[in-house]
C-alpha positions in Angstrom: 34.0 98.1 55.8 37.1 96.8 54.0 39.4 99.5 52.6 42.5 98.5 50.6 45.2 101.2 50.9 48.7 102.1 50.0 50.8 105.2 50.4 53.9 106.6 48.7 56.2 108.9 50.7 59.1 111.3 50.1 61.9 112.5 52.3 61.8 115.5 54.6 61.2 118.8 53.1 62.7 121.2 52.2 65.6 119.1 51.0 68.5 121.6 51.4 67.6 122.3 55.1 67.1 118.7 55.9 70.5 117.7 54.4 72.2 120.5 56.1 71.0 119.3 59.5 72.1 115.8 58.7 75.5 117.1 57.6 75.9 118.8 61.0 75.2 115.7 63.0 76.3 112.7 60.9 79.2 110.8 62.3 81.9 108.7 60.6 81.5 104.9 60.8 82.0 103.4 64.2 84.7 101.2 62.9 86.9 104.2 62.3 89.1 104.9 65.4 92.0 107.0 64.3 91.4 110.8 64.5 93.2 111.4 61.2 91.0 108.8 59.4 87.8 110.3 60.8 89.1 113.8 59.7 89.7 112.5 56.2 86.2 111.0 56.1 84.6 114.2 57.1 86.7 116.3 54.7 86.5 113.9 51.8 90.2 113.5 51.5 91.8 110.8 49.3 89.8 107.6 49.1 87.1 109.2 51.1 86.1 111.7 48.4 82.4 111.8 48.2 81.8 109.2 50.8 80.3 111.6 53.4 78.1 113.1 50.8 76.8 109.6 49.9 76.2 108.9 53.5 74.2 112.1 53.9 72.2 111.3 50.8 71.4 107.8 52.2 70.4 109.2 55.6 68.2 111.8 53.9 66.4 109.3 51.7 65.6 107.2 54.8 63.6 110.0 56.2 60.9 108.9 53.8 60.2 106.0 56.1 59.8 108.3 59.2 56.4 109.9 59.6 58.0 112.6 61.9 60.0 113.8 58.9 58.9 112.5 55.6 55.7 113.4 53.7 53.0 111.6 51.9 53.1 112.3 48.2 50.4 109.9 47.0 47.6 107.8 48.6 45.6 105.2 46.7 42.6 103.3 48.2 39.6 101.3 47.3 36.6 100.7 49.5 35.4 97.2 48.8 32.8 97.2 46.1 33.7 100.7 45.1 36.1 102.3 42.6 39.9 102.7 43.0 40.7 106.3 44.0 43.9 108.2 44.5 45.2 111.7 45.2 48.7 113.0 45.1 51.0 116.0 45.3 50.6 116.4 41.5 47.6 118.6 42.4 47.4 119.0 46.2 49.6 119.5 49.3 49.8 116.8 51.9 47.1 118.3 54.2 44.6 118.4 51.4 45.6 114.8 50.4 44.7 113.6 53.9 41.5 115.6 54.0 40.3 114.1 50.7 41.1 110.6 51.9 39.2 110.9 55.1 36.2 112.7 53.5 35.8 110.0 51.0 36.1 107.2 53.7 33.5 109.0 55.8 31.1 109.0 52.8 31.9 105.6 51.4 31.9 103.8 54.7 28.7 105.5 55.7 30.0 106.5 59.1 31.5 103.1 59.9 35.2 102.8 60.8 37.2 101.5 57.9 39.0 98.2 58.2 42.3 98.8 56.4 43.9 96.1 54.3 47.4 96.4 52.9 51.0 95.1 52.6 52.7 95.8 56.0 49.8 98.2 56.4 50.1 98.8 60.2 53.9 98.8 60.4 54.2 101.5 57.7 51.1 102.9 56.0 48.9 103.4 59.0 51.7 104.5 61.3 52.8 107.1 58.8 49.2 108.3 58.3 48.8 108.6 62.1 52.0 110.7 62.4 51.2 112.9 59.5 47.6 113.6 60.7 49.1 114.8 64.0 51.7 117.0 62.4 49.2 118.4 59.9 46.4 118.7 62.5 44.0 116.6 60.4 41.3 114.7 62.3 40.4 111.6 60.4 37.2 111.1 62.4 38.2 107.6 63.5 41.1 105.8 65.2 44.0 104.9 63.0 44.8 101.4 64.4 48.5 101.1 63.6 49.0 99.7 67.1 46.2 97.1 66.8 46.2 93.5 65.9 46.2 91.7 62.5 42.8 90.4 61.5 41.1 92.2 64.5 42.0 95.9 63.8 43.4 95.7 60.3 44.6 93.0 57.8 48.2 92.8 56.8 48.9 90.7 53.7 52.5 90.2 54.8 51.4 88.8 58.2 48.7 86.7 56.6 51.4 85.0 54.5 54.5 85.0 56.7 53.1 85.1 60.2 53.9 87.4 63.1 57.3 89.0 62.6 57.6 87.1 59.3 58.8 88.9 56.2 57.7 88.7 52.6 57.8 91.6 50.2 54.8 92.5 48.1 56.9 91.8 45.0 58.0 88.4 46.1 54.5 87.6 47.2 53.3 88.5 43.8 55.9 86.2 42.2 54.8 83.3 44.5 51.2 83.7 43.6 51.7 84.3 39.9 50.4 87.9 40.1 51.8 90.7 37.9 54.2 92.6 40.1 55.7 96.1 40.0 56.4 97.8 36.7 60.0 97.7 35.5 60.6 101.5 35.6 59.6 102.3 39.2 59.6 100.9 42.7 59.6 102.3 46.2 63.3 103.2 46.1 62.8 105.4 43.0 59.8 107.4 44.2 62.0 110.3 45.3 63.8 110.4 42.0 60.5 110.4 40.1 59.2 113.1 42.4 62.2 115.4 41.7 61.9 114.8 38.0 58.3 116.1 38.2 56.8 112.6 37.4 54.3 112.6 40.3 51.6 111.3 38.0 53.7 108.2 37.4 54.1 107.8 41.2 50.3 107.9 41.5 49.9 105.3 38.8 52.4 103.1 40.6 50.5 103.7 43.9 47.2 102.6 42.3 48.8 99.5 40.9 50.0 98.5 44.4 46.5 98.7 45.7 45.2 96.6 42.8 48.0 94.1 43.6 47.1 94.0 47.3 43.5 93.3 46.4 44.6 90.3 44.3 46.8 89.0 47.1 44.1 89.4 49.7 41.6 87.5 47.5 44.0 84.7 46.8 45.0 84.3 50.5 41.3 84.3 51.6 40.2 81.9 48.8 41.2 79.0 51.1 38.2 78.0 53.1 35.9 80.4 51.3 
């Protein structure tokens, strides 16, 4: 049964500990060769003031793309023919979020394995789900086919549009198809900032909107030949 899905993620928690570990291991840019320059970079001397801190912040934020480190803060999904649903860390921890998703899919799909549809769904969403299930010891009750094939094991709207290894962001795909894209105040790069500001409900709304958009994209692409 078709299941449209999208997840939103945050960097590794707790923040202070994760950043401290990065600070211990981060290296100066490879282009720096002189010992004095490297020392200035690490100590923030002169023109390098704040540069290392910025590099640590950037490296920390990138952990939101790594299922071994980051966390899911919101999941939105819609089983075809059903209602759009979502759950987030506004009310639950990550383990409960996963449990609620899989319980609903078990009931809504009536025991059949879900056929996931999304933007770059295997390369990010399903892979991240798979990793977080292992880490949180949550059994979804079915195989999460992040290592499968487009159209056979899942449906990726990016691959459907751009082909194997092709690239097309969801926002640009919306523009190409005349579909209303992301809201002005939030996008994926701002999720962590909204989370820290306590605006998790807004992240969940944004998450739900992405699923609505994926459904529109999927329907438009599959209109041909219908």
